[in-house]
Each structure stands twice: as structure tokens, then as C-alpha cells.
C-alpha positions as a LaTeX table, in Angstrom:
\begin{tabular}{lrrr}
\hline
Residue & $x$ (\AA) & $y$ (\AA) & $z$ (\AA) \\
\hline
Unk1 & 87.79 & $-15.43$ & $-2.64$ \\
Unk2 & 89.32 & $-18.51$ & $-1.66$ \\
Unk3 & 86.82 & $-18.84$ & 1.14 \\
Unk4 & 84.06 & $-18.12$ & $-1.08$ \\
Unk5 & 85.52 & $-20.83$ & $-3.66$ \\
Unk6 & 85.58 & $-23.31$ & $-0.80$ \\
Unk7 & 81.56 & $-22.53$ & 0.13 \\
Unk8 & 80.67 & $-22.60$ & $-3.63$ \\
Unk9 & 82.32 & $-26.07$ & $-4.17$ \\
Unk10 & 81.05 & $-27.10$ & $-0.97$ \\
Unk11 & 77.57 & $-26.44$ & $-1.98$ \\
Unk12 & 78.14 & $-27.83$ & $-5.37$ \\
Unk13 & 78.98 & $-31.07$ & $-4.00$ \\
Unk14 & 75.88 & $-31.43$ & $-2.19$ \\
Unk15 & 73.88 & $-30.67$ & $-5.14$ \\
Unk16 & 75.80 & $-32.70$ & $-7.69$ \\
Unk17 & 77.29 & $-35.56$ & $-5.49$ \\
Unk18 & 81.01 & $-34.83$ & $-6.81$ \\
Unk19 & 84.12 & $-35.05$ & $-5.07$ \\
Unk20 & 84.85 & $-30.99$ & $-3.97$ \\
Unk21 & 88.87 & $-31.47$ & $-3.94$ \\
Unk22 & 88.74 & $-32.34$ & $-7.73$ \\
Unk23 & 86.13 & $-29.59$ & $-8.47$ \\
Unk24 & 88.38 & $-27.27$ & $-6.92$ \\
Unk25 & 91.59 & $-28.41$ & $-8.75$ \\
Unk26 & 89.87 & $-28.29$ & $-11.71$ \\
Unk27 & 88.29 & $-24.93$ & $-11.49$ \\
Unk28 & 91.79 & $-23.27$ & $-10.10$ \\
Unk29 & 94.54 & $-25.62$ & $-11.35$ \\
Unk30 & 97.53 & $-23.44$ & $-10.19$ \\
Unk31 & 96.44 & $-23.28$ & $-6.57$ \\
Unk32 & 96.75 & $-25.93$ & $-3.62$ \\
Unk33 & 93.61 & $-26.82$ & $-1.59$ \\
Unk34 & 93.23 & $-29.15$ & 1.54 \\
Unk35 & 90.44 & $-31.68$ & 1.39 \\
Unk36 & 90.33 & $-31.23$ & 5.28 \\
Unk37 & 89.75 & $-27.55$ & 4.91 \\
Unk38 & 87.12 & $-27.98$ & 2.46 \\
Unk39 & 84.97 & $-30.18$ & 4.22 \\
Unk40 & 85.62 & $-28.21$ & 7.63 \\
Unk41 & 84.52 & $-25.11$ & 6.05 \\
Unk42 & 81.48 & $-26.89$ & 4.33 \\
Unk43 & 80.42 & $-28.93$ & 7.33 \\
Unk44 & 80.68 & $-25.83$ & 9.55 \\
Unk45 & 78.62 & $-23.86$ & 6.92 \\
Unk46 & 75.82 & $-26.49$ & 6.99 \\
Unk47 & 75.75 & $-26.56$ & 10.42 \\
Unk48 & 75.47 & $-22.57$ & 11.27 \\
Unk49 & 72.54 & $-22.58$ & 8.31 \\
Unk50 & 70.46 & $-25.57$ & 10.33 \\
Unk51 & 71.26 & $-24.22$ & 13.81 \\
Unk52 & 70.39 & $-20.49$ & 12.88 \\
Unk53 & 66.69 & $-21.44$ & 12.85 \\
Unk54 & 66.72 & $-23.78$ & 15.86 \\
Unk55 & 64.30 & $-22.67$ & 18.90 \\
Unk56 & 67.28 & $-22.77$ & 21.11 \\
Unk57 & 69.29 & $-20.04$ & 19.21 \\
Unk58 & 66.02 & $-18.03$ & 18.88 \\
Unk59 & 65.78 & $-17.96$ & 22.65 \\
Unk60 & 69.74 & $-16.96$ & 22.99 \\
Unk61 & 68.85 & $-13.81$ & 20.91 \\
Unk62 & 68.70 & $-10.79$ & 22.88 \\
Unk63 & 68.08 & $-7.16$ & 22.14 \\
Unk64 & 69.92 & $-4.19$ & 24.09 \\
Unk65 & 67.70 & $-3.13$ & 26.66 \\
Unk66 & 64.39 & $-5.12$ & 25.23 \\
Unk67 & 64.77 & $-8.11$ & 27.80 \\
Unk68 & 65.63 & $-7.48$ & 31.45 \\
Unk69 & 67.92 & $-10.11$ & 33.13 \\
Unk70 & 65.57 & $-10.55$ & 35.75 \\
Unk71 & 63.19 & $-13.35$ & 35.42 \\
Unk72 & 59.66 & $-13.11$ & 35.51 \\
Unk73 & 57.17 & $-14.08$ & 38.54 \\
Unk74 & 60.43 & $-15.83$ & 40.52 \\
Unk75 & 61.32 & $-18.06$ & 37.28 \\
Unk76 & 64.88 & $-19.28$ & 37.64 \\
Unk77 & 65.29 & $-20.87$ & 34.32 \\
Unk78 & 65.11 & $-24.62$ & 35.60 \\
Unk79 & 63.38 & $-26.90$ & 33.41 \\
Unk80 & 61.83 & $-28.39$ & 36.42 \\
Unk81 & 58.55 & $-27.47$ & 35.85 \\
Unk82 & 56.50 & $-26.86$ & 32.82 \\
Unk83 & 56.39 & $-23.03$ & 33.39 \\
Unk84 & 60.22 & $-22.80$ & 34.24 \\
Unk85 & 61.40 & $-22.51$ & 30.34 \\
Unk86 & 64.79 & $-21.03$ & 29.58 \\
Unk87 & 64.81 & $-17.28$ & 28.09 \\
Unk88 & 61.60 & $-16.48$ & 30.31 \\
Unk89 & 62.08 & $-12.80$ & 31.02 \\
Unk90 & 59.70 & $-9.51$ & 31.23 \\
Unk91 & 60.36 & $-6.67$ & 28.54 \\
Unk92 & 61.38 & $-3.32$ & 29.63 \\
Unk93 & 58.77 & $-0.52$ & 29.67 \\
Unk94 & 58.34 & 0.97 & 25.97 \\
Unk95 & 60.14 & $-1.53$ & 24.08 \\
Unk96 & 58.95 & $-3.89$ & 21.07 \\
Unk97 & 58.75 & $-7.56$ & 21.64 \\
Unk98 & 60.59 & $-9.98$ & 19.95 \\
Unk99 & 57.90 & $-12.28$ & 18.02 \\
Unk100 & 60.50 & $-14.82$ & 16.54 \\
Unk101 & 61.76 & $-15.26$ & 20.11 \\
Unk102 & 58.43 & $-15.63$ & 22.17 \\
Unk103 & 57.01 & $-17.87$ & 19.16 \\
Unk104 & 60.09 & $-20.09$ & 19.87 \\
Unk105 & 59.56 & $-20.06$ & 23.46 \\
Unk106 & 56.10 & $-21.05$ & 23.06 \\
Unk107 & 56.81 & $-24.03$ & 20.81 \\
Unk108 & 59.69 & $-25.16$ & 23.36 \\
Unk109 & 57.01 & $-25.11$ & 26.43 \\
Unk110 & 54.50 & $-26.86$ & 24.46 \\
Unk111 & 57.07 & $-29.95$ & 23.42 \\
Unk112 & 57.87 & $-29.91$ & 27.08 \\
Unk113 & 54.43 & $-30.23$ & 28.01 \\
Unk114 & 53.59 & $-32.97$ & 25.61 \\
Unk115 & 56.47 & $-34.91$ & 26.54 \\
Unk116 & 55.70 & $-34.89$ & 30.46 \\
Unk117 & 52.07 & $-35.87$ & 29.73 \\
Unk118 & 53.49 & $-39.42$ & 29.32 \\
Unk119 & 54.83 & $-39.83$ & 33.02 \\
Unk120 & 51.79 & $-38.78$ & 35.47 \\
Unk121 & 47.93 & $-38.50$ & 35.50 \\
Unk122 & 48.80 & $-35.05$ & 37.08 \\
Unk123 & 51.14 & $-33.84$ & 34.14 \\
Unk124 & 48.35 & $-35.39$ & 31.69 \\
Unk125 & 45.86 & $-32.92$ & 33.44 \\
Unk126 & 48.32 & $-29.92$ & 33.38 \\
Unk127 & 48.67 & $-30.96$ & 29.68 \\
Unk128 & 45.04 & $-30.92$ & 29.02 \\
Unk129 & 44.55 & $-27.49$ & 30.92 \\
Unk130 & 47.14 & $-26.13$ & 28.62 \\
Unk131 & 45.22 & $-27.19$ & 25.76 \\
Unk132 & 41.97 & $-25.75$ & 26.79 \\
Unk133 & 43.34 & $-22.78$ & 28.39 \\
Unk134 & 42.72 & $-20.58$ & 25.56 \\
Unk135 & 39.24 & $-21.15$ & 25.22 \\
Unk136 & 38.44 & $-21.10$ & 29.13 \\
Unk137 & 40.56 & $-17.55$ & 28.97 \\
Unk138 & 38.29 & $-16.09$ & 25.99 \\
Unk139 & 35.41 & $-17.21$ & 27.44 \\
Unk140 & 36.11 & $-15.59$ & 30.79 \\
Unk141 & 37.13 & $-12.41$ & 29.17 \\
Unk142 & 33.82 & $-12.34$ & 27.06 \\
Unk143 & 31.70 & $-12.84$ & 30.11 \\
Unk144 & 33.38 & $-10.46$ & 32.17 \\
Unk145 & 33.20 & $-7.90$ & 29.68 \\
Unk146 & 29.44 & $-8.23$ & 29.14 \\
Unk147 & 29.17 & $-8.03$ & 33.05 \\
Unk148 & 31.41 & $-4.85$ & 33.03 \\
Unk149 & 29.53 & $-2.93$ & 30.32 \\
Unk150 & 25.86 & $-3.74$ & 32.20 \\
Unk151 & 27.26 & $-2.50$ & 35.11 \\
Unk152 & 28.58 & 0.70 & 33.59 \\
Unk153 & 25.49 & 1.12 & 31.36 \\
Unk154 & 23.33 & 0.82 & 34.63 \\
Unk155 & 25.54 & 3.24 & 36.47 \\
Unk156 & 25.42 & 5.72 & 34.23 \\
Unk157 & 21.86 & 5.95 & 33.95 \\
Unk158 & 21.58 & 6.15 & 37.55 \\
Unk159 & 23.70 & 9.13 & 37.71 \\
Unk160 & 22.17 & 10.97 & 35.01 \\
Unk161 & 19.03 & 10.65 & 36.49 \\
Unk162 & 20.29 & 11.62 & 39.90 \\
Unk163 & 20.86 & 15.12 & 38.39 \\
Unk164 & 16.94 & 15.67 & 38.01 \\
Unk165 & 15.75 & 13.79 & 41.44 \\
Unk166 & 15.84 & 10.78 & 43.44 \\
Unk167 & 13.28 & 7.77 & 44.37 \\
Unk168 & 13.11 & 8.00 & 48.03 \\
Unk169 & 11.50 & 4.58 & 48.44 \\
Unk170 & 14.74 & 3.14 & 46.76 \\
Unk171 & 17.40 & 5.38 & 46.08 \\
Unk172 & 19.12 & 2.91 & 43.71 \\
Unk173 & 16.62 & 3.17 & 41.23 \\
Unk174 & 16.63 & 5.40 & 38.38 \\
Unk175 & 13.75 & 7.36 & 37.04 \\
Unk176 & 12.17 & 4.49 & 34.93 \\
Unk177 & 12.79 & 1.73 & 37.31 \\
Unk178 & 11.11 & 3.99 & 40.23 \\
Unk179 & 8.02 & 4.44 & 38.08 \\
Unk180 & 7.84 & 0.91 & 37.22 \\
Unk181 & 7.21 & 0.26 & 40.78 \\
Unk182 & 4.56 & 2.92 & 41.14 \\
Unk183 & 2.00 & 0.82 & 39.11 \\
Unk184 & 0.91 & 4.18 & 37.59 \\
Unk185 & $-0.66$ & 4.56 & 34.02 \\
Unk186 & $-0.87$ & 8.50 & 33.98 \\
Unk187 & 2.52 & 10.30 & 34.15 \\
Unk188 & 2.93 & 14.09 & 33.53 \\
Unk189 & 4.75 & 15.62 & 30.21 \\
Unk190 & 8.33 & 14.84 & 31.63 \\
Unk191 & 7.79 & 11.30 & 32.45 \\
Unk192 & 7.75 & 11.91 & 36.18 \\
Unk193 & 5.75 & 9.93 & 38.70 \\
Unk194 & 4.57 & 10.35 & 42.54 \\
Unk195 & 7.36 & 7.85 & 43.52 \\
Unk196 & 10.06 & 10.18 & 41.84 \\
Unk197 & 10.86 & 13.54 & 43.52 \\
Unk198 & 12.67 & 16.48 & 42.25 \\
Unk199 & 15.23 & 17.90 & 44.12 \\
Unk200 & 13.01 & 20.94 & 45.12 \\
Unk201 & 10.25 & 18.68 & 46.06 \\
Unk202 & 12.56 & 17.27 & 48.48 \\
Unk203 & 12.82 & 20.45 & 50.64 \\
Unk204 & 9.08 & 21.37 & 50.08 \\
Unk205 & 9.18 & 23.47 & 46.84 \\
Unk206 & 6.47 & 23.03 & 44.39 \\
Unk207 & 8.26 & 21.47 & 41.07 \\
Unk208 & 6.45 & 24.01 & 38.47 \\
Unk209 & 6.96 & 27.22 & 40.46 \\
Unk210 & 9.82 & 29.78 & 39.82 \\
Unk211 & 11.76 & 28.82 & 42.75 \\
Unk212 & 11.44 & 25.21 & 41.85 \\
Unk213 & 12.96 & 25.82 & 38.32 \\
Unk214 & 15.72 & 27.81 & 39.69 \\
Unk215 & 16.71 & 25.07 & 42.29 \\
Unk216 & 16.09 & 22.56 & 39.54 \\
Unk217 & 18.72 & 24.23 & 37.35 \\
Unk218 & 21.06 & 24.84 & 40.28 \\
Unk219 & 20.93 & 21.20 & 41.24 \\
Unk220 & 21.62 & 19.90 & 37.65 \\
Unk221 & 24.37 & 22.41 & 37.31 \\
Unk222 & 25.97 & 20.93 & 40.71 \\
Unk223 & 25.73 & 17.44 & 40.01 \\
Unk224 & 27.40 & 17.97 & 36.49 \\
Unk225 & 30.19 & 19.72 & 37.92 \\
Unk226 & 30.67 & 17.42 & 40.62 \\
Unk227 & 30.63 & 14.36 & 38.22 \\
Unk228 & 33.02 & 15.88 & 35.92 \\
Unk229 & 35.65 & 17.31 & 38.62 \\
Unk230 & 35.18 & 13.97 & 40.43 \\
Unk231 & 36.26 & 12.00 & 37.12 \\
Unk232 & 39.05 & 14.44 & 36.30 \\
Unk233 & 40.31 & 14.19 & 39.93 \\
Unk234 & 40.20 & 10.02 & 40.05 \\
Unk235 & 42.04 & 9.79 & 36.60 \\
Unk236 & 44.79 & 12.31 & 37.60 \\
Unk237 & 45.23 & 11.00 & 40.96 \\
Unk238 & 44.92 & 7.43 & 40.56 \\
Unk239 & 45.53 & 6.00 & 36.74 \\
Unk240 & 46.63 & 9.11 & 34.60 \\
Unk241 & 46.33 & 6.07 & 31.71 \\
Unk242 & 42.93 & 6.09 & 32.28 \\
Unk243 & 42.61 & 9.38 & 30.30 \\
Unk244 & 40.91 & 9.13 & 26.60 \\
Unk245 & 39.51 & 6.45 & 24.67 \\
Unk246 & 42.26 & 4.24 & 24.24 \\
Unk247 & 41.74 & 2.77 & 21.11 \\
Unk248 & 45.15 & 4.06 & 19.39 \\
Unk249 & 47.08 & 2.67 & 22.38 \\
Unk250 & 45.40 & $-0.30$ & 21.79 \\
Unk251 & 46.33 & $-0.53$ & 18.47 \\
Unk252 & 49.80 & 0.07 & 19.34 \\
Unk253 & 49.94 & $-2.58$ & 22.13 \\
Unk254 & 49.00 & $-5.30$ & 19.76 \\
Unk255 & 51.39 & $-4.57$ & 17.15 \\
Unk256 & 53.97 & $-5.53$ & 19.82 \\
Unk257 & 54.63 & $-2.56$ & 21.78 \\
Unk258 & 55.16 & $-2.42$ & 25.59 \\
Unk259 & 53.38 & $-0.17$ & 28.13 \\
Unk260 & 53.51 & $-1.28$ & 31.65 \\
Unk261 & 50.47 & $-0.04$ & 33.69 \\
Unk262 & 48.33 & 0.85 & 30.75 \\
Unk263 & 46.32 & $-2.42$ & 31.08 \\
Unk264 & 47.02 & $-2.66$ & 34.70 \\
Unk265 & 43.83 & $-3.10$ & 37.45 \\
Unk266 & 44.04 & 0.29 & 38.49 \\
Unk267 & 43.52 & 1.48 & 34.96 \\
Unk268 & 40.40 & $-0.66$ & 34.60 \\
Unk269 & 38.81 & 0.38 & 38.00 \\
Unk270 & 39.34 & 3.87 & 37.92 \\
Unk271 & 38.33 & 4.13 & 34.16 \\
Unk272 & 35.00 & 2.10 & 35.04 \\
Unk273 & 34.18 & 4.54 & 37.82 \\
Unk274 & 35.33 & 7.47 & 35.49 \\
Unk275 & 33.46 & 6.79 & 32.57 \\
Unk276 & 29.81 & 6.51 & 34.28 \\
Unk277 & 31.01 & 9.90 & 36.03 \\
Unk278 & 31.78 & 11.68 & 32.76 \\
Unk279 & 29.06 & 10.23 & 30.63 \\
Unk280 & 26.42 & 11.49 & 33.47 \\
Unk281 & 27.81 & 14.93 & 33.69 \\
Unk282 & 26.60 & 15.65 & 30.19 \\
Unk283 & 30.01 & 15.73 & 28.63 \\
Unk284 & 30.21 & 15.61 & 24.77 \\
Unk285 & 31.82 & 11.72 & 24.66 \\
Unk286 & 30.47 & 8.22 & 24.76 \\
Unk287 & 31.36 & 4.81 & 26.44 \\
Unk288 & 31.94 & 2.83 & 23.51 \\
Unk289 & 35.75 & 3.52 & 22.96 \\
Unk290 & 36.59 & 3.24 & 26.50 \\
Unk291 & 35.18 & $-0.21$ & 26.66 \\
Unk292 & 37.38 & $-1.37$ & 24.15 \\
Unk293 & 40.22 & $-0.39$ & 26.64 \\
Unk294 & 38.64 & $-1.56$ & 29.85 \\
Unk295 & 37.97 & $-5.06$ & 27.81 \\
Unk296 & 41.46 & $-5.20$ & 27.11 \\
Unk297 & 42.37 & $-4.65$ & 30.73 \\
Unk298 & 40.45 & $-7.52$ & 31.72 \\
Unk299 & 41.80 & $-9.43$ & 29.08 \\
Unk300 & 45.36 & $-8.79$ & 30.19 \\
Unk301 & 44.41 & $-9.42$ & 33.89 \\
Unk302 & 42.81 & $-12.72$ & 33.39 \\
Unk303 & 45.63 & $-13.72$ & 31.15 \\
Unk304 & 47.96 & $-14.02$ & 34.41 \\
Unk305 & 45.70 & $-16.94$ & 35.08 \\
Unk306 & 46.88 & $-19.01$ & 32.38 \\
Unk307 & 50.88 & $-19.12$ & 32.60 \\
Unk308 & 50.48 & $-19.89$ & 28.56 \\
Unk309 & 49.62 & $-16.58$ & 27.55 \\
Unk310 & 50.49 & $-14.40$ & 30.93 \\
Unk311 & 53.99 & $-15.41$ & 30.55 \\
Unk312 & 54.62 & $-14.94$ & 26.79 \\
Unk313 & 53.92 & $-11.35$ & 25.43 \\
Unk314 & 53.52 & $-12.81$ & 21.53 \\
Unk315 & 50.68 & $-15.03$ & 22.86 \\
Unk316 & 48.90 & $-12.58$ & 25.10 \\
Unk317 & 48.14 & $-10.56$ & 22.12 \\
Unk318 & 46.10 & $-13.18$ & 21.16 \\
Unk319 & 43.72 & $-12.64$ & 24.05 \\
Unk320 & 43.96 & $-8.85$ & 23.80 \\
Unk321 & 42.86 & $-9.19$ & 20.31 \\
Unk322 & 39.90 & $-11.19$ & 21.37 \\
Unk323 & 39.19 & $-8.74$ & 24.26 \\
Unk324 & 39.18 & $-5.68$ & 21.81 \\
Unk325 & 36.63 & $-7.61$ & 19.69 \\
Unk326 & 34.34 & $-8.18$ & 23.01 \\
Unk327 & 34.86 & $-4.72$ & 23.91 \\
Unk328 & 33.25 & $-3.48$ & 20.86 \\
Unk329 & 30.63 & $-6.28$ & 20.72 \\
Unk330 & 29.36 & $-4.92$ & 24.14 \\
Unk331 & 29.66 & $-1.28$ & 23.50 \\
Unk332 & 27.86 & $-1.45$ & 20.25 \\
Unk333 & 25.82 & $-4.58$ & 20.41 \\
Unk334 & 27.44 & $-6.07$ & 17.23 \\
Unk335 & 29.72 & $-9.26$ & 17.52 \\
Unk336 & 30.27 & $-9.52$ & 13.92 \\
Unk337 & 31.47 & $-5.81$ & 14.11 \\
Unk338 & 33.80 & $-6.74$ & 16.85 \\
Unk339 & 35.50 & $-9.53$ & 14.99 \\
Unk340 & 35.99 & $-7.48$ & 12.00 \\
Unk341 & 37.48 & $-4.75$ & 14.12 \\
Unk342 & 39.83 & $-7.38$ & 15.66 \\
Unk343 & 41.00 & $-8.77$ & 12.33 \\
Unk344 & 41.46 & $-4.91$ & 11.25 \\
Unk345 & 44.03 & $-4.51$ & 13.94 \\
\hline
\end{tabular}
């Protein structure tokens, strides 16, 4: 009760600008109080209230098992470079990030860069690079996601047509592109042209004969089984995180959860190849959901080119959110829909 009285009297002194000792004696005339004790307690209370919200104290906050003691990417905690900010550390797998800690870390990094900009031209260039790094990173993510979507769409179409036949003059062309080069105006009912040959025709069997129908059926089923088995084998052996659409996990990661390897380069490469094989095999699935996952993989990989985002998990979520919007945009051709999806998450 005495400590509570001292704190209340000190706060009352601040508000009413009165002497704390006289206020304490007026409140409890039978007790004795020390003015120095009252002031020491009040000053320490005010100091703790101010210090509890400082960036330095936020950087000192640790949670059991959430941040490892090892610095990330060889950072030793020295302030010699803009990237060497105290408190940099990698989060452990399957832990939640500390938003306040990372925001305070980014504020300290920004203040350090602004302070160093006045010292030399090189520091000024580094400050400018840090200022526009967000726009450059988002631009690269968007361009790379568009290229990725185009390659997957072309590859899936070519593998799908490969179940029916091949273009001998240019094996890398699908049926439609092969017939474009033939300059023929008349085609059969199936859309085939003279340059596109089915698999029975390659071995000298007529397309419309009974043997031709049987061989076309066998070749179609064989290619479909091969594509499906190859896609499943690649995912199982090299990148188990590449299975599924990935959208539920992306939502979890955007909320601040750490899943190491889920947005890695091997996941991106294997999923890019496996989604083309899975779609071409005829399975009842699409490539729209996985494109969101692959776009986030691109955002995660490119963010390491910019220390502002690659070494701060909270800031990295900004790039991942933009990458998920880019994935929806390239999958459905709806940029506004992608932005709305990102805002929803």
C-alpha cells in the first residue's frame, strides 16, 4: 500500500504541480515519508514508462525458442555497416515472428542509414538504394511471375498435345503452332493438319484404322500415367512442400508463421515442373492455386537481394503479400482481383 501511495502521489504531483511530500502527509498524517524515497520511486516509474516503448528495449525482447542466438548470414551484431544492426537473428522453424521486434529493428536500421547518408557519396547511394528497393523488388517479382506463368502455360499445352502426337518438323511446337506453320486452310474434323502426326502414323499405321484407334488410346493413357507418376515422384523425392495448392500455407505464412523451405528455390523449381506434368496428365486440378505459391517463392527468393526485406521477417511479409497478388493476377488475368486477394489476406 505504501508503494502504491508513493506512485499515486508522484503522478498527482506531475498533474497538479504540487509538492509530493506535503500531499502524502496530508493524506496520511500519522505516517512518516521520505521525500527522497518518493522522488526516487517517481523518477524510476517515469523512466520505466518511457523506456518500455523504446526501440532498444524492443530489440532486447526475446521469447523462448522463437529467435536463435546465431546471427543470420554471418552478421556479428557490429554497427560498422548498415546491415549490421544489433538483434538480427533467424527465427526457428515453426515459430511465430515478433512483429514489434522486427518493426523496431527496421526503424533502427532506417535511422542509421539516414544518419550515414551525410558522410559520403557512397552512403548516399546506399540510402537511395534502400529507399527504392521496395519498388524494385516488387517490379522484379511481377515480371518474374509473368514469365513463370507464360512458361508454365506453354509447357502444359505442349505436354497435353504430346499425348496425341508430335510435330516432326519442329518437336517443340504444339498442335496449334505446328498447323500455323503449314499454311493450310483445310483441316480434318479433329483439327489435325498434314504436319502434325499422331503416334500410330509415326510407325506407319493409318490414323482411322482399328489398329490406329487402339494405338492412339494406348499412347494417350501411357503418356498420362507417365506424366502423373513423374510429377508425384519429383515432389516426393525432392520437394515435399511442393504438394497441394499452397494457398492455406501462404495465408499462415503471411500471418507471421515460419515454415523453413516452403518458399525455397527447390520448392519453386520442382513445383513449376510438376504442375505442368500434372495438368498435362489430365488430373482434375488446375494451375491457378499453385501459381500463387510459386509467385510467393519468387518473392521470397528475390527479397534476399535486398537486405531491407531479406533480413527482416516482418518486412518480408510485405513482399510476400505483393507476390501473392501477382500470382492471382497471372493465374486469372485479373490484376484487381489479385490486389483484393492480397488485401483480404
